[in-house]
C-alpha positions as CSV (number, residue, x, y, z in Angstrom):
1,V,3.2,-18.4,0.2
2,S,0.8,-15.9,1.7
3,N,0.6,-12.3,0.5
4,I,2.5,-13.0,-2.6
5,P,3.5,-9.7,-4.3
6,I,1.7,-9.0,-7.6
7,T,4.5,-6.8,-9.0
8,Y,6.5,-9.8,-10.2
9,R,5.9,-12.2,-13.0
10,L,7.8,-15.0,-11.3
11,V,7.9,-15.6,-7.5
12,I,9.9,-18.3,-5.8
13,A,8.5,-19.0,-2.4
14,T,10.9,-21.0,-0.1
15,I,9.0,-22.7,2.7
16,S,9.5,-25.5,5.1
17,T,6.1,-25.9,6.8
18,N,2.5,-26.2,5.7
19,G,0.9,-23.0,4.4
20,S,-1.8,-21.3,2.4
21,L,-1.4,-19.5,-0.9
22,S,-2.7,-15.9,-1.3
23,L,-1.9,-12.7,-3.1
24,E,-1.4,-9.3,-1.6
25,S,-4.2,-8.0,-3.8
26,I,-6.1,-8.8,-7.0
27,P,-3.9,-8.1,-10.0
28,T,-5.2,-6.1,-13.0
29,S,-6.8,-7.9,-15.9
30,G,-4.4,-10.1,-17.9
31,R,-1.8,-10.2,-15.2
32,E,-0.2,-13.6,-14.7
33,I,2.0,-14.7,-11.8
34,H,3.9,-17.9,-11.8
35,V,4.8,-19.2,-8.3
36,I,7.4,-21.8,-7.7
37,I,7.1,-23.3,-4.2
38,H,10.4,-24.7,-2.9
39,N,10.0,-27.1,0.0
40,T,13.3,-27.0,2.0
41,A,12.1,-29.5,4.7
42,N,13.0,-33.1,4.9
43,S,9.3,-34.1,4.8
44,D,6.4,-33.4,2.5
45,I,4.4,-30.2,3.1
46,T,0.8,-29.2,2.1
47,V,-0.1,-25.8,0.6
48,T,-3.8,-24.9,0.7
49,I,-5.0,-23.3,-2.5
50,P,-8.0,-20.9,-2.2
51,N,-11.2,-21.5,-4.1
52,S,-13.7,-18.9,-2.9
53,G,-14.2,-15.1,-3.0
54,S,-11.8,-13.7,-5.6
55,Y,-10.1,-17.1,-6.3
56,V,-11.2,-19.9,-8.7
57,N,-9.1,-23.0,-8.3
58,T,-9.3,-25.3,-11.3
59,L,-8.0,-28.4,-9.6
60,K,-7.4,-29.7,-6.0
61,S,-7.8,-27.7,-2.8
62,T,-4.2,-28.5,-1.7
63,V,-0.9,-29.2,-3.4
64,T,1.6,-31.5,-1.8
65,V,5.2,-30.4,-2.2
66,T,7.5,-33.4,-1.6
67,A,10.5,-33.1,0.6
68,N,13.4,-31.0,-0.8
69,S,11.5,-30.4,-4.0
70,Y,9.4,-27.9,-6.0
71,A,5.8,-27.4,-7.1
72,E,4.5,-24.8,-9.4
73,V,1.2,-22.9,-9.7
74,N,0.0,-20.3,-12.2
75,L,-2.3,-17.4,-11.2
76,I,-4.1,-15.5,-14.0
77,S,-6.4,-12.5,-13.2
78,D,-9.3,-11.0,-15.1
79,G,-9.2,-8.0,-12.8
80,N,-11.8,-9.4,-10.4
81,I,-11.1,-13.1,-10.2
82,V,-7.8,-14.9,-10.0
83,Y,-7.8,-18.3,-11.7
84,I,-5.3,-20.8,-10.3
85,K,-3.9,-23.8,-12.2
86,Y,-1.1,-26.2,-11.5
87,V,1.8,-26.5,-13.8
């Protein structure tokens, strides 16, 4: 879930260990990226969500993705700041 490409509207990130969410760069104003995190492990994992610099996280600092399940986050840019919310 790190260096997510900003050229796609929908990104499916398949992971099996803890990680941190980040984009490859700050998208242009109005750009929205929907990220589906797919945990393929047999145990829960934690994804750290940024909340400093160019990121404003509107909820928790981490999201737990249960074993063999999914979590979703939405990233919306104003051209300078990326606002992150959970779906």
